[in-house]
C-alpha positions as CSV (number, residue, x, y, z in Angstrom):
1,X,133.5,20.4,139.7
2,X,135.7,23.5,138.8
3,X,134.6,25.6,141.8
4,X,135.4,24.6,145.4
5,X,132.9,22.3,147.1
6,X,130.9,24.3,149.7
7,X,130.3,22.6,153.0
8,X,128.3,23.8,155.9
9,X,129.2,22.1,159.3
10,X,126.6,22.2,162.1
11,X,127.9,22.0,165.7
12,X,126.1,22.3,169.0
13,X,128.4,25.2,170.0
14,X,131.8,26.5,169.2
15,X,134.8,26.9,171.5
16,X,138.5,26.0,171.5
17,X,138.9,22.4,172.4
18,X,136.0,21.3,170.1
19,X,137.6,18.6,168.1
20,X,135.5,18.9,164.9
21,X,136.1,22.7,165.0
22,X,139.9,22.3,165.4
23,X,139.9,19.8,162.5
24,X,138.2,22.4,160.3
25,X,140.7,25.0,161.4
26,X,143.5,22.7,160.3
27,X,142.0,22.3,156.8
28,X,143.9,24.0,154.0
29,X,142.7,22.6,150.8
30,X,141.4,24.8,148.0
31,X,139.1,22.1,146.7
32,X,136.7,22.8,149.6
33,X,135.2,25.9,151.3
34,X,133.8,25.3,154.8
35,X,131.6,27.5,156.9
36,X,130.5,26.6,160.4
37,X,127.1,27.1,162.0
38,X,126.7,26.9,165.8
39,X,123.3,25.9,167.2
40,X,124.1,27.5,170.5
41,X,126.9,29.6,172.0
42,X,130.1,30.7,170.4
43,X,133.0,31.5,172.6
44,X,134.8,34.4,171.0
45,X,136.4,33.5,167.7
46,X,137.8,30.1,168.3
47,X,140.8,29.1,166.0
48,X,140.2,32.4,164.2
49,X,137.1,31.1,162.5
50,X,134.1,33.2,161.6
51,X,131.1,31.2,162.8
52,X,127.4,31.8,162.2
53,X,125.6,31.6,165.6
54,X,122.0,30.6,165.5
55,X,121.6,31.3,169.2
56,X,119.1,28.5,169.9
57,X,118.2,27.8,173.5
58,X,117.6,24.0,173.3
59,X,117.3,21.2,170.8
60,X,113.5,21.9,170.7
61,X,114.0,25.6,169.7
62,X,111.7,26.0,166.6
63,X,113.2,29.4,165.9
64,X,116.6,27.8,165.6
65,X,115.3,25.3,163.0
66,X,113.6,28.1,161.1
67,X,116.8,30.1,161.1
68,X,118.8,27.1,159.9
69,X,116.3,26.5,157.1
70,X,116.7,30.1,155.9
71,X,120.5,30.0,156.2
72,X,120.8,26.8,154.2
73,X,118.2,27.9,151.6
74,X,120.1,31.2,151.1
75,X,123.6,29.8,151.0
76,X,122.8,26.6,149.1
77,X,125.9,24.6,150.3
78,X,126.8,21.4,148.4
79,X,127.0,19.4,151.6
80,X,125.7,19.7,155.1
81,X,127.9,18.0,157.7
82,X,126.1,17.4,161.1
83,X,127.5,16.4,164.4
84,X,124.8,16.6,167.2
85,X,122.3,13.8,167.3
86,X,118.9,15.4,168.1
87,X,119.7,18.7,166.3
88,X,121.4,16.8,163.5
89,X,118.2,14.8,162.9
90,X,116.1,17.9,162.5
91,X,118.8,19.5,160.3
92,X,119.0,16.5,158.1
93,X,115.3,16.7,157.4
94,X,115.6,20.3,156.5
95,X,118.6,19.6,154.2
96,X,116.8,16.8,152.5
97,X,113.8,19.1,151.8
98,X,116.2,21.5,150.2
99,X,118.0,18.8,148.2
100,X,121.3,19.0,150.1
101,X,123.2,15.8,150.8
102,X,124.2,15.2,154.4
103,X,127.2,13.7,156.2
104,X,126.9,12.8,159.8
105,X,129.7,12.0,162.3
106,X,129.0,9.6,165.1
107,X,131.0,10.5,168.2
108,X,130.0,7.8,170.8
109,X,129.4,4.1,171.1
110,X,125.8,3.1,170.8
111,X,126.1,0.5,173.5
112,X,124.7,2.9,176.2
113,X,122.0,4.6,174.1
114,X,118.4,4.5,175.4
115,X,115.5,3.4,173.2
116,X,114.4,6.8,172.1
117,X,117.9,8.0,171.3
118,X,118.7,4.8,169.4
119,X,115.4,5.2,167.4
120,X,115.9,8.8,166.5
121,X,119.5,8.2,165.6
122,X,118.9,5.1,163.6
123,X,116.1,6.5,161.6
124,X,117.9,9.8,160.8
125,X,121.0,7.8,159.8
126,X,119.2,6.4,156.7
127,X,118.6,10.0,155.5
128,X,122.3,10.6,155.4
129,X,124.4,10.2,152.3
130,X,127.3,9.0,154.5
131,X,127.6,8.2,158.2
132,X,131.1,8.5,159.7
133,X,132.2,6.8,162.9
134,X,135.1,8.3,164.8
135,X,136.5,4.8,165.6
136,X,136.1,1.2,164.5
137,X,134.6,0.5,167.9
138,X,131.9,3.1,167.4
139,X,131.1,1.6,164.0
140,X,131.0,-1.9,165.5
141,X,128.6,-0.7,168.3
142,X,125.8,0.0,165.8
143,X,122.9,-2.4,166.6
144,X,122.1,-5.1,164.0
145,X,118.9,-3.3,162.9
146,X,120.9,0.0,162.4
147,X,123.4,-1.8,160.2
148,X,120.6,-3.5,158.2
149,X,118.9,-0.1,157.6
150,X,122.1,1.5,156.4
151,X,122.7,-1.4,154.0
152,X,119.1,-1.4,152.8
153,X,119.1,2.4,152.2
154,X,122.6,2.2,150.6
155,X,124.0,4.7,153.1
156,X,127.8,4.7,153.2
157,X,129.4,4.1,156.5
158,X,133.0,5.2,156.9
159,X,135.5,5.3,159.8
160,X,137.6,8.5,160.2
161,X,139.4,8.7,163.6
162,X,140.0,12.0,165.1
163,X,143.5,12.9,166.2
164,X,145.2,15.5,168.4
165,X,147.0,18.5,167.0
166,X,150.6,17.4,167.8
167,X,152.2,20.6,166.6
168,X,150.1,22.7,169.0
169,X,150.7,20.2,171.8
170,X,154.5,20.4,171.2
171,X,154.4,24.2,171.2
172,X,152.6,24.2,174.5
173,X,155.1,21.8,175.9
174,X,157.8,24.3,175.1
175,X,156.0,27.2,176.7
176,X,155.1,25.0,179.8
177,X,152.3,27.1,181.2
178,X,152.0,24.6,183.9
179,X,148.9,24.7,186.2
180,X,149.5,25.0,190.0
181,X,149.9,21.4,191.1
182,X,151.1,20.0,194.4
183,X,154.5,18.4,194.9
184,X,154.7,14.7,194.5
185,X,153.5,12.2,191.9
186,X,150.4,13.5,190.1
187,X,147.7,11.2,188.6
188,X,145.6,13.3,186.3
189,X,142.1,12.8,185.0
190,X,138.8,14.4,184.4
191,X,136.9,15.9,181.5
192,X,133.2,16.2,182.0
193,X,132.5,15.1,185.6
194,X,129.7,12.6,184.8
195,X,128.9,9.0,185.6
196,X,130.3,8.0,182.2
197,X,133.8,8.9,183.3
198,X,133.8,6.5,186.3
199,X,135.7,8.8,188.6
200,X,134.1,7.4,191.7
201,X,136.1,4.2,191.2
202,X,139.3,6.3,190.6
203,X,138.7,8.1,193.9
204,X,138.1,4.7,195.6
205,X,141.5,3.6,194.2
206,X,143.1,6.7,195.7
207,X,141.8,5.8,199.1
208,X,143.8,2.5,198.9
209,X,146.9,4.1,197.4
210,X,147.4,7.2,199.6
211,X,148.1,5.3,202.9
212,X,151.1,3.6,201.3
213,X,152.1,6.5,199.0
214,X,151.1,9.8,200.7
215,X,153.0,11.8,198.1
216,X,150.6,10.7,195.4
217,X,147.9,13.2,194.3
218,X,144.9,13.0,192.0
219,X,144.2,16.2,190.0
220,X,140.8,16.3,188.2
221,X,140.0,18.9,185.6
222,X,136.5,19.8,184.3
223,X,133.0,20.3,185.6
224,X,129.8,18.3,185.5
225,X,126.8,16.9,187.3
226,X,128.9,14.6,189.5
227,X,131.3,17.3,190.9
228,X,129.4,17.9,194.1
229,X,129.0,14.2,194.8
230,X,132.7,13.6,194.1
231,X,133.8,16.4,196.3
232,X,131.6,15.2,199.1
233,X,133.0,11.7,198.7
234,X,136.6,13.0,198.9
235,X,135.7,14.9,202.1
236,X,134.0,11.9,203.7
237,X,137.1,9.6,203.1
238,X,139.5,12.2,204.3
239,X,141.4,12.8,201.0
240,X,141.1,16.5,200.6
241,X,144.9,16.9,200.8
242,X,145.4,14.4,198.0
243,X,142.5,14.9,195.6
244,X,142.3,18.3,193.8
245,X,139.4,19.7,191.7
246,X,140.8,22.2,189.2
247,X,137.6,23.0,187.3
248,X,137.7,23.8,183.5
249,X,141.1,25.0,182.6
250,X,141.0,28.4,180.9
251,X,142.3,27.4,177.5
252,X,143.3,24.4,175.4
253,X,146.9,25.5,175.9
254,X,146.4,25.0,179.7
255,X,144.9,21.6,179.1
256,X,148.0,20.4,177.1
257,X,150.3,21.9,179.8
258,X,148.3,19.9,182.4
259,X,148.9,16.6,180.5
260,X,152.6,17.6,180.3
261,X,152.9,18.3,184.0
262,X,151.3,15.2,185.4
263,X,153.0,11.9,185.8
264,X,150.2,9.5,184.9
265,X,146.9,9.9,183.1
266,X,144.0,7.8,184.3
267,X,141.1,7.3,182.0
268,X,138.6,4.9,183.6
269,X,135.6,5.8,181.4
270,X,132.8,3.3,181.1
271,X,132.3,4.1,177.4
272,X,133.8,6.4,174.8
273,X,133.5,7.0,171.1
274,X,137.2,7.8,170.7
275,X,138.7,9.3,173.9
276,X,140.4,12.4,172.7
277,X,141.6,13.5,176.2
278,X,143.4,10.1,176.5
279,X,145.0,10.5,173.1
280,X,146.2,14.0,173.8
281,X,147.8,12.8,177.0
282,X,149.5,10.1,175.1
283,X,150.9,12.7,172.7
284,X,152.6,14.5,175.6
285,X,154.4,11.2,176.5
286,X,152.3,10.8,179.6
287,X,151.7,7.1,180.4
288,X,148.1,6.1,180.5
289,X,146.0,3.7,182.5
290,X,142.6,3.1,180.8
291,X,139.5,1.0,181.1
292,X,139.7,-2.1,178.9
293,X,136.9,-1.2,176.6
294,X,136.9,-1.8,172.8
295,X,137.7,1.8,171.7
296,X,140.6,2.2,174.1
297,X,141.9,-1.3,173.2
298,X,141.8,0.0,169.6
299,X,143.4,3.4,170.2
300,X,145.9,2.6,173.1
301,X,146.9,-0.9,172.1
302,X,150.0,-1.9,174.0
303,X,151.1,1.7,174.5
304,X,149.4,1.9,177.9
305,X,148.0,-0.2,180.7
306,X,144.4,-1.5,180.1
307,X,142.5,-2.8,183.1
308,X,138.9,-3.5,184.2
309,X,138.5,0.0,185.7
310,X,135.3,-1.0,187.4
311,X,137.4,-3.1,189.7
312,X,139.2,-0.7,192.1
313,X,141.8,-3.4,193.0
314,X,142.9,-3.8,189.3
315,X,143.0,0.0,189.0
316,X,145.1,0.3,192.1
317,X,147.6,-2.3,191.0
318,X,148.1,-0.6,187.6
319,X,148.5,2.9,189.1
320,X,150.9,1.6,191.7
321,X,153.0,-0.1,189.0
322,X,153.5,3.3,187.5
323,X,153.8,5.2,190.7
324,X,156.8,3.0,191.8
325,X,158.5,2.6,188.5
326,X,159.7,5.8,186.8
327,X,161.4,3.8,184.0
328,X,158.1,2.1,183.1
329,X,156.5,5.6,183.1
330,X,159.1,6.8,180.7
331,X,159.0,3.7,178.5
332,X,155.2,3.7,178.2
333,X,155.1,7.5,177.6
334,X,157.5,7.3,174.7
335,X,155.5,4.3,173.3
336,X,152.3,6.2,173.6
337,X,153.7,9.2,171.7
338,X,154.9,7.0,168.9
339,X,151.5,5.3,168.5
340,X,149.8,8.7,168.2
341,X,152.3,9.9,165.7
342,X,151.9,6.8,163.6
343,X,148.1,6.3,163.8
344,X,146.3,9.5,164.8
345,X,146.7,13.1,163.9
346,X,144.5,16.0,163.2
347,X,146.2,16.5,159.8
348,X,145.3,12.9,158.7
349,X,141.7,13.3,160.0
350,X,141.3,16.6,158.1
351,X,142.6,15.1,154.9
352,X,140.2,12.1,155.1
353,X,137.2,14.4,155.6
354,X,138.3,16.6,152.6
355,X,138.6,13.4,150.5
356,X,135.2,12.3,151.6
357,X,133.6,15.7,150.7
358,X,135.3,15.5,147.3
359,X,134.1,12.0,146.6
360,X,130.5,12.9,147.3
361,X,128.0,12.9,144.4
362,X,127.4,16.6,144.1
363,X,124.7,17.7,141.6
């Protein structure tokens, strides 16, 4: 094909910190032209990208699907690349009606999907030309029936891990726009404050650590449905001086500065597709303590401490090892950085997606 391949990428929303969006922003390959469509809100002009905003209010917004149909019909991209599950399923049907091949990226393990979500996801996957999992653990989590359907329908299944933007992280380290944190040893964590992140157990661990190490603090970033519950728990067990809720940090630069400023990153999530926050912390040479689940075993390897993070005693022991041993913190931090440099980067991820687009059978 002499002209560039035209790819439309559909996202739920668009803001800095969105990994697929940042991956697109780091694409500089004349073989491909990418435009981005956001189903919902767009926060300014993230990464300097011009983004088409559909302005839909929910995944059931019929006007949104109609607008998407008109947009795809008018622009006639060579490929539609979808990310959201529910919206992506509807978008896939629209694309297929218009004769546009579809790539879909899977962002999370299927182990915790409910029946309806699994059904919608599994059926829509067979309409894709290619399904991409963001880790081998995500690919391995497909139910047997999903794998059989993909094989029967001859749908390709690739693995393309995401990766942090190491250059941006390093520039933020130099600027050191450090959040206001207390004195002492800081354990950082957070993200979306939901049950998935298992922060209740992390706070339980802090209850056991603080009496022996009163200079240890837990700083949690983010918002979510569990914030009120977690704050109430902290008050009830008398840890308001040692557990701090920072909310969403204003920019991605502030997030990277947070990882740089803390001493330990705790990532006790019950399940993940990749765990970008954990990988970004590793890139700042911050030692990590993670739940021993398949994807973190895959990504972290021996460059962090893996424990059964549903067991607060195991979590306490791992955190205390790092609290009391600065040499171990330094050793694991350097090891974590090397692992990210060698295995995961936004540049490599972008290249693999471009190669995938170029290998598609475009009519």
